[in-house]
CHARMM-style PDB file with segment names, atoms N, HN, CA, C and O in Angstrom:
ATOM      1  N   UNK     1     -24.732 -26.613 -74.131  1.00  0.00      PROA
ATOM      2  CA  UNK     1     -24.043 -26.901 -72.890  1.00  0.00      PROA
ATOM      3  C   UNK     1     -24.742 -26.140 -71.766  1.00  0.00      PROA
ATOM      4  O   UNK     1     -25.139 -24.989 -71.952  1.00  0.00      PROA
ATOM      5  N   UNK     2     -24.898 -26.779 -70.588  1.00  0.00      PROA
ATOM      6  HN  UNK     2     -24.575 -27.714 -70.437  1.00  0.00      PROA
ATOM      7  CA  UNK     2     -25.557 -26.168 -69.446  1.00  0.00      PROA
ATOM      8  C   UNK     2     -24.640 -25.225 -68.686  1.00  0.00      PROA
ATOM      9  O   UNK     2     -23.445 -25.128 -68.966  1.00  0.00      PROA
ATOM     10  N   UNK     3     -25.216 -24.544 -67.735  1.00  0.00      PROA
ATOM     11  HN  UNK     3     -26.187 -24.623 -67.507  1.00  0.00      PROA
ATOM     12  CA  UNK     3     -24.447 -23.628 -66.900  1.00  0.00      PROA
ATOM     13  C   UNK     3     -23.622 -24.417 -65.899  1.00  0.00      PROA
ATOM     14  O   UNK     3     -24.063 -25.447 -65.389  1.00  0.00      PROA
ATOM     15  N   UNK     4     -22.435 -23.932 -65.625  1.00  0.00      PROA
ATOM     16  HN  UNK     4     -22.077 -23.095 -66.039  1.00  0.00      PROA
ATOM     17  CA  UNK     4     -21.523 -24.594 -64.703  1.00  0.00      PROA
ATOM     18  C   UNK     4     -21.268 -23.654 -63.531  1.00  0.00      PROA
ATOM     19  O   UNK     4     -21.052 -22.458 -63.722  1.00  0.00      PROA
ATOM     20  N   UNK     5     -21.294 -24.205 -62.312  1.00  0.00      PROA
ATOM     21  HN  UNK     5     -21.469 -25.177 -62.157  1.00  0.00      PROA
ATOM     22  CA  UNK     5     -20.980 -23.412 -61.133  1.00  0.00      PROA
ATOM     23  C   UNK     5     -19.482 -23.217 -61.012  1.00  0.00      PROA
ATOM     24  O   UNK     5     -18.698 -24.110 -61.332  1.00  0.00      PROA
ATOM     25  N   UNK     6     -19.095 -22.045 -60.551  1.00  0.00      PROA
ATOM     26  HN  UNK     6     -19.732 -21.319 -60.291  1.00  0.00      PROA
ATOM     27  CA  UNK     6     -17.690 -21.758 -60.306  1.00  0.00      PROA
ATOM     28  C   UNK     6     -17.341 -22.169 -58.879  1.00  0.00      PROA
ATOM     29  O   UNK     6     -18.224 -22.452 -58.069  1.00  0.00      PROA
ATOM     30  N   UNK     7     -16.051 -22.198 -58.584  1.00  0.00      PROA
ATOM     31  HN  UNK     7     -15.334 -21.968 -59.242  1.00  0.00      PROA
ATOM     32  CA  UNK     7     -15.572 -22.584 -57.262  1.00  0.00      PROA
ATOM     33  C   UNK     7     -16.215 -21.708 -56.203  1.00  0.00      PROA
ATOM     34  O   UNK     7     -16.198 -20.482 -56.316  1.00  0.00      PROA
ATOM     35  N   UNK     8     -16.778 -22.322 -55.181  1.00  0.00      PROA
ATOM     36  HN  UNK     8     -16.792 -23.318 -55.090  1.00  0.00      PROA
ATOM     37  CA  UNK     8     -17.372 -21.606 -54.061  1.00  0.00      PROA
ATOM     38  C   UNK     8     -18.853 -21.332 -54.214  1.00  0.00      PROA
ATOM     39  O   UNK     8     -19.550 -21.126 -53.221  1.00  0.00      PROA
ATOM     40  N   UNK     9     -19.348 -21.328 -55.448  1.00  0.00      PROA
ATOM     41  HN  UNK     9     -18.782 -21.495 -56.255  1.00  0.00      PROA
ATOM     42  CA  UNK     9     -20.759 -21.041 -55.647  1.00  0.00      PROA
ATOM     43  C   UNK     9     -21.653 -22.143 -55.101  1.00  0.00      PROA
ATOM     44  O   UNK     9     -22.782 -21.873 -54.692  1.00  0.00      PROA
ATOM     45  N   UNK    10     -21.170 -23.375 -55.088  1.00  0.00      PROA
ATOM     46  HN  UNK    10     -20.252 -23.594 -55.420  1.00  0.00      PROA
ATOM     47  CA  UNK    10     -21.954 -24.467 -54.527  1.00  0.00      PROA
ATOM     48  C   UNK    10     -22.181 -24.250 -53.033  1.00  0.00      PROA
ATOM     49  O   UNK    10     -23.288 -24.458 -52.537  1.00  0.00      PROA
ATOM     50  N   UNK    11     -21.143 -23.834 -52.319  1.00  0.00      PROA
ATOM     51  HN  UNK    11     -20.243 -23.665 -52.722  1.00  0.00      PROA
ATOM     52  CA  UNK    11     -21.275 -23.571 -50.880  1.00  0.00      PROA
ATOM     53  C   UNK    11     -22.205 -22.402 -50.631  1.00  0.00      PROA
ATOM     54  O   UNK    11     -23.013 -22.419 -49.702  1.00  0.00      PROA
ATOM     55  N   UNK    12     -22.082 -21.380 -51.475  1.00  0.00      PROA
ATOM     56  HN  UNK    12     -21.426 -21.366 -52.229  1.00  0.00      PROA
ATOM     57  CA  UNK    12     -22.950 -20.210 -51.343  1.00  0.00      PROA
ATOM     58  C   UNK    12     -24.414 -20.613 -51.526  1.00  0.00      PROA
ATOM     59  O   UNK    12     -25.274 -20.193 -50.752  1.00  0.00      PROA
ATOM     60  N   UNK    13     -24.698 -21.416 -52.535  1.00  0.00      PROA
ATOM     61  HN  UNK    13     -24.000 -21.758 -53.164  1.00  0.00      PROA
ATOM     62  CA  UNK    13     -26.070 -21.859 -52.767  1.00  0.00      PROA
ATOM     63  C   UNK    13     -26.602 -22.702 -51.605  1.00  0.00      PROA
ATOM     64  O   UNK    13     -27.773 -22.589 -51.242  1.00  0.00      PROA
ATOM     65  N   UNK    14     -25.758 -23.531 -51.029  1.00  0.00      PROA
ATOM     66  HN  UNK    14     -24.806 -23.622 -51.324  1.00  0.00      PROA
ATOM     67  CA  UNK    14     -26.167 -24.337 -49.873  1.00  0.00      PROA
ATOM     68  C   UNK    14     -26.525 -23.447 -48.692  1.00  0.00      PROA
ATOM     69  O   UNK    14     -27.511 -23.700 -48.000  1.00  0.00      PROA
ATOM     70  N   UNK    15     -25.734 -22.412 -48.460  1.00  0.00      PROA
ATOM     71  HN  UNK    15     -24.933 -22.206 -49.023  1.00  0.00      PROA
ATOM     72  CA  UNK    15     -26.016 -21.473 -47.360  1.00  0.00      PROA
ATOM     73  C   UNK    15     -27.317 -20.734 -47.621  1.00  0.00      PROA
ATOM     74  O   UNK    15     -28.098 -20.512 -46.696  1.00  0.00      PROA
ATOM     75  N   UNK    16     -27.561 -20.351 -48.870  1.00  0.00      PROA
ATOM     76  HN  UNK    16     -26.927 -20.532 -49.622  1.00  0.00      PROA
ATOM     77  CA  UNK    16     -28.805 -19.665 -49.194  1.00  0.00      PROA
ATOM     78  C   UNK    16     -30.017 -20.570 -49.010  1.00  0.00      PROA
ATOM     79  O   UNK    16     -31.072 -20.120 -48.563  1.00  0.00      PROA
ATOM     80  N   UNK    17     -29.866 -21.829 -49.349  1.00  0.00      PROA
ATOM     81  HN  UNK    17     -29.009 -22.194 -49.712  1.00  0.00      PROA
ATOM     82  CA  UNK    17     -30.979 -22.774 -49.211  1.00  0.00      PROA
ATOM     83  C   UNK    17     -31.374 -22.975 -47.753  1.00  0.00      PROA
ATOM     84  O   UNK    17     -32.552 -23.146 -47.441  1.00  0.00      PROA
ATOM     85  N   UNK    18     -30.398 -22.953 -46.876  1.00  0.00      PROA
ATOM     86  HN  UNK    18     -29.441 -22.814 -47.130  1.00  0.00      PROA
ATOM     87  CA  UNK    18     -30.698 -23.188 -45.457  1.00  0.00      PROA
ATOM     88  C   UNK    18     -30.891 -21.898 -44.671  1.00  0.00      PROA
ATOM     89  O   UNK    18     -31.176 -21.949 -43.475  1.00  0.00      PROA
ATOM     90  N   UNK    19     -30.742 -20.739 -45.319  1.00  0.00      PROA
ATOM     91  HN  UNK    19     -30.511 -20.698 -46.291  1.00  0.00      PROA
ATOM     92  CA  UNK    19     -30.897 -19.446 -44.644  1.00  0.00      PROA
ATOM     93  C   UNK    19     -31.660 -18.482 -45.546  1.00  0.00      PROA
ATOM     94  O   UNK    19     -31.100 -17.493 -46.018  1.00  0.00      PROA
ATOM     95  N   UNK    20     -32.931 -18.768 -45.782  1.00  0.00      PROA
ATOM     96  HN  UNK    20     -33.386 -19.571 -45.398  1.00  0.00      PROA
ATOM     97  CA  UNK    20     -33.743 -17.942 -46.667  1.00  0.00      PROA
ATOM     98  C   UNK    20     -33.811 -16.503 -46.144  1.00  0.00      PROA
ATOM     99  O   UNK    20     -34.059 -16.277 -44.960  1.00  0.00      PROA
ATOM    100  N   UNK    21     -33.592 -15.546 -47.028  1.00  0.00      PROA
ATOM    101  HN  UNK    21     -33.390 -15.730 -47.991  1.00  0.00      PROA
ATOM    102  CA  UNK    21     -33.680 -14.149 -46.642  1.00  0.00      PROA
ATOM    103  C   UNK    21     -32.424 -13.585 -46.008  1.00  0.00      PROA
ATOM    104  O   UNK    21     -32.461 -12.511 -45.406  1.00  0.00      PROA
ATOM    105  N   UNK    22     -31.325 -14.288 -46.134  1.00  0.00      PROA
ATOM    106  HN  UNK    22     -31.295 -15.160 -46.622  1.00  0.00      PROA
ATOM    107  CA  UNK    22     -30.058 -13.867 -45.528  1.00  0.00      PROA
ATOM    108  C   UNK    22     -29.513 -12.634 -46.261  1.00  0.00      PROA
ATOM    109  O   UNK    22     -29.707 -12.482 -47.467  1.00  0.00      PROA
ATOM    110  N   UNK    23     -28.838 -11.769 -45.527  1.00  0.00      PROA
ATOM    111  HN  UNK    23     -28.680 -11.892 -44.547  1.00  0.00      PROA
ATOM    112  CA  UNK    23     -28.222 -10.597 -46.140  1.00  0.00      PROA
ATOM    113  C   UNK    23     -26.847 -10.968 -46.701  1.00  0.00      PROA
ATOM    114  O   UNK    23     -26.277 -12.003 -46.355  1.00  0.00      PROA
ATOM    115  N   UNK    24     -26.331 -10.104 -47.571  1.00  0.00      PROA
ATOM    116  HN  UNK    24     -26.794  -9.264 -47.852  1.00  0.00      PROA
ATOM    117  CA  UNK    24     -24.995 -10.351 -48.116  1.00  0.00      PROA
ATOM    118  C   UNK    24     -23.943 -10.353 -47.011  1.00  0.00      PROA
ATOM    119  O   UNK    24     -23.002 -11.145 -47.059  1.00  0.00      PROA
ATOM    120  N   UNK    25     -24.089  -9.481 -46.018  1.00  0.00      PROA
ATOM    121  HN  UNK    25     -24.853  -8.838 -45.978  1.00  0.00      PROA
ATOM    122  CA  UNK    25     -23.116  -9.434 -44.923  1.00  0.00      PROA
ATOM    123  C   UNK    25     -23.162 -10.725 -44.100  1.00  0.00      PROA
ATOM    124  O   UNK    25     -22.117 -11.255 -43.721  1.00  0.00      PROA
ATOM    125  N   UNK    26     -24.351 -11.225 -43.827  1.00  0.00      PROA
ATOM    126  HN  UNK    26     -25.199 -10.795 -44.136  1.00  0.00      PROA
ATOM    127  CA  UNK    26     -24.468 -12.488 -43.096  1.00  0.00      PROA
ATOM    128  C   UNK    26     -23.884 -13.635 -43.911  1.00  0.00      PROA
ATOM    129  O   UNK    26     -23.228 -14.520 -43.363  1.00  0.00      PROA
ATOM    130  N   UNK    27     -24.118 -13.617 -45.193  1.00  0.00      PROA
ATOM    131  HN  UNK    27     -24.651 -12.898 -45.638  1.00  0.00      PROA
ATOM    132  CA  UNK    27     -23.575 -14.648 -46.076  1.00  0.00      PROA
ATOM    133  C   UNK    27     -22.053 -14.595 -46.084  1.00  0.00      PROA
ATOM    134  O   UNK    27     -21.391 -15.633 -46.077  1.00  0.00      PROA
ATOM    135  N   UNK    28     -21.504 -13.397 -46.099  1.00  0.00      PROA
ATOM    136  HN  UNK    28     -22.042 -12.554 -46.104  1.00  0.00      PROA
ATOM    137  CA  UNK    28     -20.058 -13.205 -46.046  1.00  0.00      PROA
ATOM    138  C   UNK    28     -19.480 -13.837 -44.781  1.00  0.00      PROA
ATOM    139  O   UNK    28     -18.443 -14.500 -44.828  1.00  0.00      PROA
ATOM    140  N   UNK    29     -20.155 -13.627 -43.657  1.00  0.00      PROA
ATOM    141  HN  UNK    29     -20.997 -13.089 -43.620  1.00  0.00      PROA
ATOM    142  CA  UNK    29     -19.683 -14.190 -42.389  1.00  0.00      PROA
ATOM    143  C   UNK    29     -19.775 -15.717 -42.389  1.00  0.00      PROA
ATOM    144  O   UNK    29     -18.850 -16.393 -41.936  1.00  0.00      PROA
ATOM    145  N   UNK    30     -20.871 -16.257 -42.887  1.00  0.00      PROA
ATOM    146  HN  UNK    30     -21.622 -15.708 -43.255  1.00  0.00      PROA
ATOM    147  CA  UNK    30     -21.041 -17.715 -42.921  1.00  0.00      PROA
ATOM    148  C   UNK    30     -20.014 -18.401 -43.810  1.00  0.00      PROA
ATOM    149  O   UNK    30     -19.542 -19.495 -43.499  1.00  0.00      PROA
ATOM    150  N   UNK    31     -19.673 -17.754 -44.913  1.00  0.00      PROA
ATOM    151  HN  UNK    31     -20.056 -16.866 -45.165  1.00  0.00      PROA
ATOM    152  CA  UNK    31     -18.732 -18.343 -45.865  1.00  0.00      PROA
ATOM    153  C   UNK    31     -17.281 -18.026 -45.532  1.00  0.00      PROA
ATOM    154  O   UNK    31     -16.360 -18.603 -46.110  1.00  0.00      PROA
ATOM    155  N   UNK    32     -17.086 -17.097 -44.588  1.00  0.00      PROA
ATOM    156  HN  UNK    32     -17.834 -16.629 -44.118  1.00  0.00      PROA
ATOM    157  CA  UNK    32     -15.741 -16.661 -44.214  1.00  0.00      PROA
ATOM    158  C   UNK    32     -14.982 -16.149 -45.441  1.00  0.00      PROA
ATOM    159  O   UNK    32     -13.831 -16.515 -45.683  1.00  0.00      PROA
ATOM    160  N   UNK    33     -15.662 -15.293 -46.204  1.00  0.00      PROA
ATOM    161  HN  UNK    33     -16.597 -14.996 -46.007  1.00  0.00      PROA
ATOM    162  CA  UNK    33     -15.097 -14.701 -47.416  1.00  0.00      PROA
ATOM    163  C   UNK    33     -15.164 -13.190 -47.321  1.00  0.00      PROA
ATOM    164  O   UNK    33     -15.887 -12.638 -46.491  1.00  0.00      PROA
ATOM    165  N   UNK    34     -14.411 -12.533 -48.169  1.00  0.00      PROA
ATOM    166  HN  UNK    34     -13.824 -12.981 -48.843  1.00  0.00      PROA
ATOM    167  CA  UNK    34     -14.448 -11.076 -48.225  1.00  0.00      PROA
ATOM    168  C   UNK    34     -15.703 -10.627 -48.973  1.00  0.00      PROA
ATOM    169  O   UNK    34     -16.139 -11.291 -49.914  1.00  0.00      PROA
ATOM    170  N   UNK    35     -16.283  -9.500 -48.554  1.00  0.00      PROA
ATOM    171  HN  UNK    35     -15.929  -8.961 -47.790  1.00  0.00      PROA
ATOM    172  CA  UNK    35     -17.530  -9.024 -49.187  1.00  0.00      PROA
ATOM    173  C   UNK    35     -17.493  -8.918 -50.707  1.00  0.00      PROA
ATOM    174  O   UNK    35     -18.460  -9.328 -51.348  1.00  0.00      PROA
ATOM    175  N   UNK    36     -16.427  -8.390 -51.325  1.00  0.00      PROA
ATOM    176  HN  UNK    36     -15.641  -8.058 -50.804  1.00  0.00      PROA
ATOM    177  CA  UNK    36     -16.448  -8.311 -52.791  1.00  0.00      PROA
ATOM    178  C   UNK    36     -16.549  -9.685 -53.472  1.00  0.00      PROA
ATOM    179  O   UNK    36     -17.180  -9.813 -54.521  1.00  0.00      PROA
ATOM    180  N   UNK    37     -15.935 -10.692 -52.883  1.00  0.00      PROA
ATOM    181  HN  UNK    37     -15.422 -10.588 -52.031  1.00  0.00      PROA
ATOM    182  CA  UNK    37     -15.989 -12.040 -53.469  1.00  0.00      PROA
ATOM    183  C   UNK    37     -17.412 -12.580 -53.430  1.00  0.00      PROA
ATOM    184  O   UNK    37     -17.888 -13.158 -54.406  1.00  0.00      PROA
ATOM    185  N   UNK    38     -18.087 -12.390 -52.303  1.00  0.00      PROA
ATOM    186  HN  UNK    38     -17.700 -11.920 -51.510  1.00  0.00      PROA
ATOM    187  CA  UNK    38     -19.464 -12.868 -52.168  1.00  0.00      PROA
ATOM    188  C   UNK    38     -20.385 -12.090 -53.103  1.00  0.00      PROA
ATOM    189  O   UNK    38     -21.241 -12.677 -53.765  1.00  0.00      PROA
ATOM    190  N   UNK    39     -20.213 -10.781 -53.158  1.00  0.00      PROA
ATOM    191  HN  UNK    39     -19.518 -10.304 -52.621  1.00  0.00      PROA
ATOM    192  CA  UNK    39     -21.031  -9.952 -54.044  1.00  0.00      PROA
ATOM    193  C   UNK    39     -20.884 -10.397 -55.494  1.00  0.00      PROA
ATOM    194  O   UNK    39     -21.878 -10.512 -56.212  1.00  0.00      PROA
ATOM    195  N   UNK    40     -19.656 -10.647 -55.929  1.00  0.00      PROA
ATOM    196  HN  UNK    40     -18.849 -10.554 -55.346  1.00  0.00      PROA
ATOM    197  CA  UNK    40     -19.427 -11.090 -57.311  1.00  0.00      PROA
ATOM    198  C   UNK    40     -20.056 -12.451 -57.578  1.00  0.00      PROA
ATOM    199  O   UNK    40     -20.629 -12.669 -58.645  1.00  0.00      PROA
ATOM    200  N   UNK    41     -19.956 -13.373 -56.614  1.00  0.00      PROA
ATOM    201  HN  UNK    41     -19.490 -13.196 -55.747  1.00  0.00      PROA
ATOM    202  CA  UNK    41     -20.568 -14.688 -56.800  1.00  0.00      PROA
ATOM    203  C   UNK    41     -22.081 -14.560 -56.911  1.00  0.00      PROA
ATOM    204  O   UNK    41     -22.698 -15.192 -57.769  1.00  0.00      PROA
ATOM    205  N   UNK    42     -22.683 -13.744 -56.045  1.00  0.00      PROA
ATOM    206  HN  UNK    42     -22.182 -13.231 -55.348  1.00  0.00      PROA
ATOM    207  CA  UNK    42     -24.132 -13.573 -56.061  1.00  0.00      PROA
ATOM    208  C   UNK    42     -24.573 -12.911 -57.365  1.00  0.00      PROA
ATOM    209  O   UNK    42     -25.578 -13.311 -57.954  1.00  0.00      PROA
ATOM    210  N   UNK    43     -23.838 -11.915 -57.814  1.00  0.00      PROA
ATOM    211  HN  UNK    43     -23.022 -11.590 -57.335  1.00  0.00      PROA
ATOM    212  CA  UNK    43     -24.175 -11.259 -59.091  1.00  0.00      PROA
ATOM    213  C   UNK    43     -24.159 -12.254 -60.241  1.00  0.00      PROA
ATOM    214  O   UNK    43     -25.050 -12.245 -61.090  1.00  0.00      PROA
ATOM    215  N   UNK    44     -23.150 -13.108 -60.267  1.00  0.00      PROA
ATOM    216  HN  UNK    44     -22.426 -13.116 -59.578  1.00  0.00      PROA
ATOM    217  CA  UNK    44     -23.049 -14.111 -61.331  1.00  0.00      PROA
ATOM    218  C   UNK    44     -24.195 -15.107 -61.246  1.00  0.00      PROA
ATOM    219  O   UNK    44     -24.797 -15.447 -62.265  1.00  0.00      PROA
ATOM    220  N   UNK    45     -24.503 -15.577 -60.045  1.00  0.00      PROA
ATOM    221  HN  UNK    45     -24.014 -15.301 -59.218  1.00  0.00      PROA
ATOM    222  CA  UNK    45     -25.605 -16.527 -59.855  1.00  0.00      PROA
ATOM    223  C   UNK    45     -26.941 -15.886 -60.233  1.00  0.00      PROA
ATOM    224  O   UNK    45     -27.813 -16.540 -60.807  1.00  0.00      PROA
ATOM    225  N   UNK    46     -27.092 -14.605 -59.907  1.00  0.00      PROA
ATOM    226  HN  UNK    46     -26.385 -14.074 -59.441  1.00  0.00      PROA
ATOM    227  CA  UNK    46     -28.325 -13.895 -60.252  1.00  0.00      PROA
ATOM    228  C   UNK    46     -28.449 -13.759 -61.771  1.00  0.00      PROA
ATOM    229  O   UNK    46     -29.522 -13.982 -62.332  1.00  0.00      PROA
ATOM    230  N   UNK    47     -27.360 -13.397 -62.426  1.00  0.00      PROA
ATOM    231  HN  UNK    47     -26.489 -13.216 -61.970  1.00  0.00      PROA
ATOM    232  CA  UNK    47     -27.348 -13.245 -63.887  1.00  0.00      PROA
ATOM    233  C   UNK    47     -27.720 -14.550 -64.580  1.00  0.00      PROA
ATOM    234  O   UNK    47     -28.363 -14.541 -65.629  1.00  0.00      PROA
ATOM    235  N   UNK    48     -27.311 -15.676 -63.988  1.00  0.00      PROA
ATOM    236  HN  UNK    48     -26.788 -15.683 -63.136  1.00  0.00      PROA
ATOM    237  CA  UNK    48     -27.573 -16.989 -64.578  1.00  0.00      PROA
ATOM    238  C   UNK    48     -28.885 -17.610 -64.097  1.00  0.00      PROA
ATOM    239  O   UNK    48     -29.192 -18.750 -64.443  1.00  0.00      PROA
ATOM    240  N   UNK    49     -29.664 -16.866 -63.300  1.00  0.00      PROA
ATOM    241  HN  UNK    49     -29.414 -15.939 -63.019  1.00  0.00      PROA
ATOM    242  CA  UNK    49     -30.986 -17.322 -62.894  1.00  0.00      PROA
ATOM    243  C   UNK    49     -31.038 -18.258 -61.703  1.00  0.00      PROA
ATOM    244  O   UNK    49     -32.083 -18.853 -61.439  1.00  0.00      PROA
ATOM    245  N   UNK    50     -29.933 -18.406 -60.971  1.00  0.00      PROA
ATOM    246  HN  UNK    50     -29.084 -17.923 -61.186  1.00  0.00      PROA
ATOM    247  CA  UNK    50     -29.924 -19.301 -59.816  1.00  0.00      PROA
ATOM    248  C   UNK    50     -30.516 -18.641 -58.570  1.00  0.00      PROA
ATOM    249  O   UNK    50     -31.116 -19.322 -57.738  1.00  0.00      PROA
ATOM    250  N   UNK    51     -30.356 -17.333 -58.434  1.00  0.00      PROA
ATOM    251  HN  UNK    51     -29.868 -16.780 -59.110  1.00  0.00      PROA
ATOM    252  CA  UNK    51     -30.845 -16.605 -57.257  1.00  0.00      PROA
ATOM    253  C   UNK    51     -31.447 -15.277 -57.710  1.00  0.00      PROA
ATOM    254  O   UNK    51     -31.242 -14.835 -58.841  1.00  0.00      PROA
ATOM    255  N   UNK    52     -32.189 -14.657 -56.807  1.00  0.00      PROA
ATOM    256  HN  UNK    52     -32.356 -15.016 -55.888  1.00  0.00      PROA
ATOM    257  CA  UNK    52     -32.634 -13.288 -57.033  1.00  0.00      PROA
ATOM    258  C   UNK    52     -32.431 -12.510 -55.753  1.00  0.00      PROA
ATOM    259  O   UNK    52     -32.462 -13.067 -54.656  1.00  0.00      PROA
ATOM    260  N   UNK    53     -32.226 -11.233 -55.904  1.00  0.00      PROA
ATOM    261  HN  UNK    53     -32.201 -10.781 -56.796  1.00  0.00      PROA
ATOM    262  CA  UNK    53     -32.022 -10.356 -54.753  1.00  0.00      PROA
ATOM    263  C   UNK    53     -33.148  -9.345 -54.687  1.00  0.00      PROA
ATOM    264  O   UNK    53     -33.732  -8.961 -55.700  1.00  0.00      PROA
ATOM    265  N   UNK    54     -33.434  -8.928 -53.471  1.00  0.00      PROA
ATOM    266  HN  UNK    54     -32.960  -9.240 -52.648  1.00  0.00      PROA
ATOM    267  CA  UNK    54     -34.376  -7.842 -53.286  1.00  0.00      PROA
ATOM    268  C   UNK    54     -33.876  -6.978 -52.135  1.00  0.00      PROA
ATOM    269  O   UNK    54     -33.155  -7.447 -51.255  1.00  0.00      PROA
ATOM    270  N   UNK    55     -34.269  -5.719 -52.158  1.00  0.00      PROA
ATOM    271  HN  UNK    55     -34.855  -5.338 -52.873  1.00  0.00      PROA
ATOM    272  CA  UNK    55     -33.841  -4.807 -51.110  1.00  0.00      PROA
ATOM    273  C   UNK    55     -34.471  -5.165 -49.789  1.00  0.00      PROA
ATOM    274  O   UNK    55     -35.643  -5.537 -49.731  1.00  0.00      PROA
ATOM    275  N   UNK    56     -33.693  -5.054 -48.722  1.00  0.00      PROA
ATOM    276  HN  UNK    56     -32.741  -4.752 -48.770  1.00  0.00      PROA
ATOM    277  CA  UNK    56     -34.188  -5.283 -47.384  1.00  0.00      PROA
ATOM    278  C   UNK    56     -35.080  -4.114 -46.986  1.00  0.00      PROA
ATOM    279  O   UNK    56     -34.741  -2.952 -47.210  1.00  0.00      PROA
ATOM    280  N   UNK    57     -36.204  -4.433 -46.405  1.00  0.00      PROA
ATOM    281  HN  UNK    57     -36.480  -5.377 -46.223  1.00  0.00      PROA
ATOM    282  CA  UNK    57     -37.112  -3.380 -45.994  1.00  0.00      PROA
ATOM    283  C   UNK    57     -36.714  -2.855 -44.655  1.00  0.00      PROA
ATOM    284  OT1 UNK    57     -37.362  -1.951 -44.129  1.00  0.00      PROA
TER     285      UNK     57
END
C-alpha cells in the first residue's frame, strides 16, 4: 500500500511547490495554522520523503 496524505498536507505541499525556500513561519501564515500543526505536518512529510528541510543561512 502507498503512502497516504493526511488532512491539510495537500495544501501544505501546494504552498511549498509555489513558494520554494519558504520558512516554517511563512508557511504557517499562508496556511493560517498554528506553528505546532505546521511543524508536525512538515515532520511527517519529511519522514515519508515528500519534503526536506535545511537550516536557513
